[in-house]
TIDRENZA-533103 format. One line per 4 residues: number of its first residue (from 1); their letters; for each residue y, z, x of C-alpha. Coordinates in pm, 1 decimal, m for minus. Each point is the difference from the previous one (the first is absolute). Example, Ala and Ser with C-alpha at 12.3 -4.5 7.8 and 13.67 -1.06 7.14 Angstrom:
<sites>
1) as) m450.0/780.0/1230.0 ~ 344.0/m66.0/137.0
</sites>
This chain:
<sites>
1) mkal) m11.1/9.9/m0.9 ~ 373.6/m41.6/88.1 ~ 187.6/316.3/83.8 ~ 366.6/84.2/139.4
5) qyrt) m44.3/226.2/295.6 ~ 209.0/164.6/244.6 ~ m186.8/m59.4/304.2 ~ 220.3/62.1/313.1
9) igaa) 290.5/270.8/55.9 ~ 330.7/m151.0/m33.5 ~ m135.1/m336.2/m121.7 ~ 51.9/m158.9/m344.2
13) pevv) m298.2/24.3/m246.1 ~ m244.8/m265.8/m28.5 ~ m227.1/m174.2/m255.8 ~ m348.1/4.9/148.6
17) tvpd) m353.0/m51.5/m130.9 ~ m227.6/313.5/m11.6 ~ m356.4/61.3/m145.7 ~ 9.1/68.3/m374.6
21) pepg) m49.2/378.5/m79.1 ~ m316.7/130.1/m178.5 ~ 16.6/311.4/m193.2 ~ m231.9/288.4/115.7
25) pgqv) m109.7/289.6/m223.3 ~ 261.9/108.2/m259.0 ~ 255.4/m260.1/133.3 ~ 165.0/m266.8/m229.3
29) llkv) 82.8/m346.8/139.8 ~ 320.7/m148.2/m148.7 ~ 113.1/m374.2/m0.4 ~ 361.9/52.7/49.7
33) taag) 232.8/m148.2/m230.1 ~ 334.3/134.1/144.8 ~ 120.3/200.8/292.4 ~ 344.9/141.1/44.9
37) vchs) 220.7/m38.0/321.8 ~ 179.7/334.4/97.6 ~ 230.6/106.7/260.7 ~ m242.5/265.6/112.2
41) diav) m208.6/m279.3/136.9 ~ 297.9/m100.4/227.1 ~ 65.4/361.7/105.8 ~ m379.3/25.6/88.9
45) mswp) 16.1/m343.1/201.9 ~ 303.1/138.3/195.0 ~ m180.8/302.9/128.7 ~ m57.9/m3.9/372.9
49) adsf) m355.1/m12.0/145.8 ~ 12.4/348.8/145.2 ~ 45.3/169.3/m356.1 ~ m185.9/m281.8/m225.7
53) pyal) m236.4/208.1/m201.3 ~ m234.0/m272.7/m132.1 ~ m268.4/m239.0/141.2 ~ 87.0/m373.1/38.4
57) pltl) m48.4/m243.7/m140.1 ~ 131.1/151.8/m332.8 ~ 7.3/m202.6/m312.7 ~ 318.9/66.8/m172.5
61) gheg) 66.4/90.2/m378.8 ~ m2.9/355.7/m146.3 ~ 114.9/m127.2/m359.4 ~ m292.1/m201.6/m154.4
65) vgtv) m146.7/m102.6/m331.0 ~ m300.4/m200.8/m70.9 ~ m314.0/m75.9/m196.9 ~ m324.1/182.2/76.5
69) aalg) m223.6/m243.9/157.0 ~ m304.1/227.5/103.5 ~ m113.1/350.7/m18.3 ~ m174.4/181.0/273.9
73) agat) m325.3/213.5/m76.3 ~ 95.1/267.9/m220.4 ~ 360.0/m87.9/m93.0 ~ 109.7/65.6/m328.6
77) gvre) 311.0/24.5/m227.5 ~ 97.0/m385.2/11.6 ~ m186.8/m317.2/m65.1 ~ 4.2/m336.2/168.5
81) gdsv) 305.6/m209.8/m136.4 ~ 201.9/306.8/m47.6 ~ 373.2/m39.1/75.1 ~ 106.5/300.2/186.4
85) avyg) 277.2/150.5/203.6 ~ m71.0/176.2/341.5 ~ 120.2/360.9/40.4 ~ 82.0/m9.8/376.5
89) pwgc) 17.6/353.1/145.4 ~ m366.9/60.7/24.3 ~ m119.9/349.5/70.7 ~ m314.2/200.4/43.6
93) gtca) m29.3/61.9/m387.7 ~ m98.6/357.9/18.1 ~ 258.2/214.6/161.6 ~ 249.5/192.7/m230.2
97) kcae) 262.0/m276.2/8.8 ~ m255.9/m282.4/m76.7 ~ m126.1/207.0/m298.2 ~ 344.2/m7.3/m148.9
101) gken) m5.7/m386.2/53.6 ~ 248.0/49.6/274.7 ~ m189.4/m216.2/274.3 ~ 341.8/m92.3/143.3
105) yclr) m2.2/381.9/123.0 ~ m375.7/10.4/91.7 ~ m44.5/297.4/222.2 ~ m295.5/m160.0/207.1
109) adel) 97.3/m372.8/33.5 ~ 136.5/29.4/342.3 ~ m330.4/221.9/115.5 ~ m242.3/m252.8/m164.1
113) girp) 192.3/m313.9/125.1 ~ 57.9/m99.1/m370.5 ~ 277.0/m300.0/m2.6 ~ 162.5/m181.6/m264.9
117) pglg) m69.9/m374.7/m40.6 ~ 263.2/m181.4/217.1 ~ 100.2/306.6/170.9 ~ m331.9/71.1/225.8
121) apga) m256.2/m142.7/m229.6 ~ m41.2/m389.4/m49.5 ~ 283.7/m79.3/m267.3 ~ 45.4/m238.1/m302.3
125) maey) 154.1/m280.8/180.1 ~ m312.5/m174.8/m6.9 ~ m222.4/m189.2/m259.4 ~ m224.6/321.8/m29.1
129) llvd) 68.7/364.9/30.4 ~ m280.9/263.0/24.4 ~ 87.1/330.5/m190.0 ~ m191.3/311.6/113.1
133) darh) m30.7/133.9/m349.8 ~ 73.0/m101.3/m350.5 ~ 235.1/302.4/m70.0 ~ 235.7/m189.1/198.1
137) lvpl) 35.8/m265.1/m266.4 ~ 211.5/m1.1/m311.6 ~ m49.1/m249.7/m277.5 ~ 291.9/m263.9/m34.0
141) dgld) m60.2/m11.5/m369.5 ~ 186.1/m328.9/m55.7 ~ 273.9/30.0/278.1 ~ 58.5/m296.1/207.3
145) pvaa) m138.7/27.6/336.4 ~ 330.0/m110.0/164.9 ~ 208.4/232.4/m209.0 ~ m226.6/280.8/34.9
149) vplt) m86.0/8.5/370.0 ~ 318.9/134.5/129.9 ~ m25.0/278.8/m243.8 ~ m278.9/151.5/221.6
153) dagl) 262.9/114.8/259.2 ~ 337.3/m156.6/m101.6 ~ m29.9/164.5/m334.0 ~ m233.0/291.5/84.3
157) tpyh) 223.6/142.3/290.8 ~ 331.8/40.4/m179.8 ~ m185.8/95.6/m308.6 ~ m126.5/303.9/177.1
161) aikr) 316.0/95.3/171.9 ~ 197.7/m41.9/m356.0 ~ m256.6/203.9/m179.0 ~ 65.4/286.5/235.4
165) alpk) 378.9/m13.0/m70.1 ~ m19.8/m27.6/m370.6 ~ 111.4/364.5/m70.6 ~ 329.3/m68.0/169.6
169) lvpg) 57.5/m360.9/m162.9 ~ 140.7/131.7/m318.4 ~ 286.4/m141.9/m234.9 ~ 301.2/m20.9/206.7
173) stav) m178.3/m9.6/340.4 ~ 22.5/m281.0/268.8 ~ m282.5/m151.7/212.4 ~ 68.1/m211.1/313.9
177) vigt) m235.5/m254.6/106.6 ~ 52.7/m127.0/358.9 ~ m159.0/m331.0/81.8 ~ m69.7/m221.7/m300.0
181) gglg) m285.8/m233.3/128.6 ~ m350.5/47.4/m55.8 ~ m12.7/365.6/m112.5 ~ 336.9/60.0/m81.3
185) hvai) 49.0/m277.4/m269.2 ~ m314.0/147.5/m167.5 ~ 137.2/364.6/61.6 ~ 329.0/m102.9/m214.8
189) qllr) m224.9/m118.3/m294.9 ~ m200.8/319.3/12.7 ~ 300.2/222.8/5.0 ~ 144.6/m205.1/m308.6
193) amts) m336.3/14.2/m175.0 ~ m70.7/387.7/76.6 ~ 336.5/169.6/10.5 ~ 345.8/m11.0/m148.4
197) arvi) 151.5/24.9/335.3 ~ 282.6/m234.1/136.0 ~ m135.1/m211.6/263.0 ~ 206.6/m99.3/315.4
201) aldl) m155.4/m256.9/212.6 ~ 74.0/m65.5/370.1 ~ m86.0/m295.0/209.2 ~ 153.6/m200.9/288.6
205) seek) m52.2/m342.2/m177.6 ~ 192.7/m110.0/m294.7 ~ m301.0/m201.5/m117.2 ~ m218.3/315.8/m11.8
209) lrla) 298.4/187.0/m180.6 ~ 8.9/m267.2/m258.4 ~ m362.6/63.3/m48.2 ~ 54.4/335.9/m27.1
213) revg) 250.6/m54.4/m297.6 ~ m244.2/m241.7/m159.6 ~ m279.8/272.1/m21.4 ~ 213.6/265.6/m127.9
217) ahea) 227.4/198.9/259.2 ~ 322.1/118.7/m140.4 ~ 203.7/m57.1/325.5 ~ m84.7/m184.9/312.6
221) vlsd) 158.6/93.6/307.7 ~ 11.1/m158.2/370.7 ~ m203.8/211.3/221.9 ~ 273.3/33.9/274.8
225) anaa) 198.5/275.0/156.7 ~ 185.3/39.8/m319.6 ~ m294.2/34.7/m203.9 ~ m28.7/390.5/m19.4
229) eavr) 377.6/12.9/m96.9 ~ m50.6/m263.1/m272.8 ~ m295.2/198.3/m153.6 ~ 182.4/329.7/21.2
233) gltg) 306.6/m181.6/m180.5 ~ m239.8/m139.6/m266.5 ~ m137.4/356.9/m67.2 ~ 342.1/178.7/m0.6
237) gvga) m82.7/136.4/342.1 ~ m312.8/186.9/m134.5 ~ m260.1/m235.1/159.8 ~ m341.3/m89.2/m117.3
241) eavf) m274.5/233.7/m132.0 ~ m277.4/m238.4/153.3 ~ 47.9/m246.2/288.7 ~ m314.0/m230.1/80.0
245) dfvg) 35.7/m172.7/345.6 ~ m254.8/m294.4/9.6 ~ 141.3/m111.9/361.0 ~ m22.1/339.4/187.8
249) aept) 202.1/m122.6/306.0 ~ 246.0/239.7/148.6 ~ 317.4/m141.9/m177.6 ~ m174.0/21.0/m315.5
253) vrta) m156.0/341.4/10.8 ~ 387.9/116.4/122.7 ~ 132.1/m168.1/m329.0 ~ m287.7/163.0/m216.9
257) gava) 112.9/350.0/137.0 ~ 365.0/m79.9/m54.4 ~ m53.0/m92.0/m362.5 ~ m205.9/281.0/m109.6
261) aveg) 104.2/246.8/m244.3 ~ m26.3/371.3/16.9 ~ m368.4/85.6/m95.1 ~ m60.7/m368.1/35.6
265) evai) m319.0/m169.0/134.0 ~ m24.6/m277.1/254.1 ~ m311.8/m187.3/44.2 ~ m53.4/m186.5/321.2
269) vgig) m237.3/m285.1/m103.6 ~ 53.5/m260.9/256.1 ~ m150.4/9.5/352.0 ~ 311.7/m124.2/209.5
273) ggal) m39.6/297.1/230.1 ~ 317.0/214.7/m123.9 ~ m14.0/351.0/m15.3 ~ 237.9/233.3/m229.1
277) pvgf) 77.8/346.9/143.3 ~ m29.3/303.1/m229.2 ~ 154.5/306.9/53.1 ~ 266.5/227.4/m115.7
281) gllp) 318.0/m189.6/m31.7 ~ m137.6/m326.5/93.0 ~ m38.0/m101.8/m350.4 ~ 122.1/112.0/m335.4
285) fevs) m159.6/348.6/m141.1 ~ m362.9/m34.6/m56.9 ~ m44.9/m356.8/51.6 ~ m364.1/m83.2/47.1
289) vhap) m133.6/m285.2/238.5 ~ m333.1/m137.3/m28.1 ~ m204.8/m296.1/121.5 ~ m251.6/m99.5/m286.5
293) ywgs) m281.6/m228.3/80.0 ~ m145.2/m260.8/m254.5 ~ m139.1/176.4/m319.3 ~ m294.3/129.0/m187.5
297) rtel) m276.1/m214.1/m188.1 ~ 132.2/145.7/m318.9 ~ 343.8/m104.3/72.6 ~ m116.4/m367.9/70.8
301) vevl) m140.5/10.1/m342.2 ~ 318.5/97.6/m160.0 ~ 180.3/m246.1/201.4 ~ m198.4/m286.8/m130.8
305) alar) 29.4/142.3/m351.0 ~ 387.4/m45.9/52.2 ~ m46.4/m347.6/120.1 ~ m219.9/m76.3/m297.1
309) sgav) 274.2/134.9/m236.6 ~ 256.4/m223.3/162.2 ~ 207.4/291.5/133.7 ~ m28.7/m130.1/356.7
313) svht) m44.9/m326.5/186.5 ~ m2.7/m124.4/357.7 ~ 192.7/m302.3/102.8 ~ m255.2/m204.7/219.7
317) etfs) m12.3/m280.4/220.7 ~ m348.5/m159.4/53.1 ~ m159.6/m118.9/320.0 ~ m344.7/m158.7/85.0
321) ldea) m211.7/176.6/266.6 ~ 89.6/m267.6/254.0 ~ 368.7/62.1/m69.5 ~ m37.1/381.1/44.5
325) play) 161.2/7.2/338.0 ~ 305.6/m175.6/m134.3 ~ 9.5/277.7/m267.3 ~ 26.8/253.8/262.4
329) erlh) 264.8/m192.8/182.6 ~ 206.9/m47.6/m323.6 ~ m37.3/383.3/m57.0 ~ 102.9/107.7/351.1
333) agki) 297.2/m225.0/m47.7 ~ 97.6/164.0/m330.0 ~ m61.5/m322.9/m185.6 ~ m231.3/142.0/m257.9
337) ngra) 177.7/123.8/m304.1 ~ m269.9/221.7/m159.2 ~ m358.1/m9.4/122.3 ~ m190.6/m279.3/156.9
341) vilp) m360.6/m65.1/m115.4 ~ m274.9/m167.5/163.2 ~ m274.4/m199.9/m208.6 ~ m292.1/m4.3/237.1
345) ng) m219.0/m207.0/m235.8 ~ 305.1/m178.9/m175.5
</sites>
C-alpha cells in the first residue's frame, strides 16, 4: 500500500510503498477514507535528532476515519463495512484514567510504549490503518468522512478545553480564541454552540480573521503588539474569563496572560514552545493556566453528535495521498484556511 512517511530527520515527508498490514488478535484493519493534516505533525518533523522520541520511518496522520476492512481473531464491537472515526490517544485501557475513558491521560502509556497513530505508531496517511482495539473506534453514523475526520483532533481538543471552562462562560462573559486555523475556527463554533459568551478571535492573517467572523466570532482582532490592549478595550478593561491559545508560541502565551480576567482561565493548547509564568503579581488574581491534551472517548462521541446536529463544521481542503507533501508545504506556509484532509483511497 501507499503511505506518507517521515523517514529522515529534517527532510520532507515522502509517499512510499509499504507492506499491507494484517490484523492480529483483537485488532481491526481500516480502509482509510480520510486523514487530517495537523500543525502538530510539522512540530514533530522539526524536532532535532537528539530529542526525537519516535522510531523512523513513521507513517503520519493522527486524525483518521475509515471503513472496517477486516477483524483480527477475537475482535468484537464492529463489523466489516462499518464507517468509523479513530479515537487517537490510545492508552492501556485498564488504569484509573483509561477506566474513565480518558485514554489521553493514560497513566501507563509511556511505561508500556503505547503511542497514538501518527505519533509513534503507524498513522492514517496510508491506504490502510491498523487499530489496536475496537474500543478506539466511534461510529460515524452518517457523517461525511471528510467533514468528520478533523473532529477527531481539531474538534475534540478544543471541545475538551472549552468543556472545562464552561462554569466561567456565563452570560456576559468573554472568551478569547488565539489562532483561528484548524483548531481555532472549530473552537469558535463550539463556544457559540455551548456558551453565551462573547467570542473574540485573534490571528495574524486577515484571511483567517474573515473565517473567524464567518464561523461566529463576535469580534476579530489582529494578533499584533496591540492585541492585548484591543481586547482589554473591548471588555471594558475587565479581560476575558477564558482564553484559548491554539498557537502556544511565546508571543501568544504572553498575550493570553495579558488578556485574562481576574479568576480567569488560560488554556495553552498549541505546542509552539511558549510558557506562561505563574506567580503572585505575574497574572491577575487567581488566574489558572493549564495545558490540555486531546480529549476523552466520551467527548469524541459528544463532538460527533454536535456535528451531526449541524452545530459545528470544519472548513476543509482535500488532497490525494500523492499530494500530501504539498498539503504540508501549504500548511507550513499558512495557506490552508481551515483543515487539509488527505484522501488515501480517493
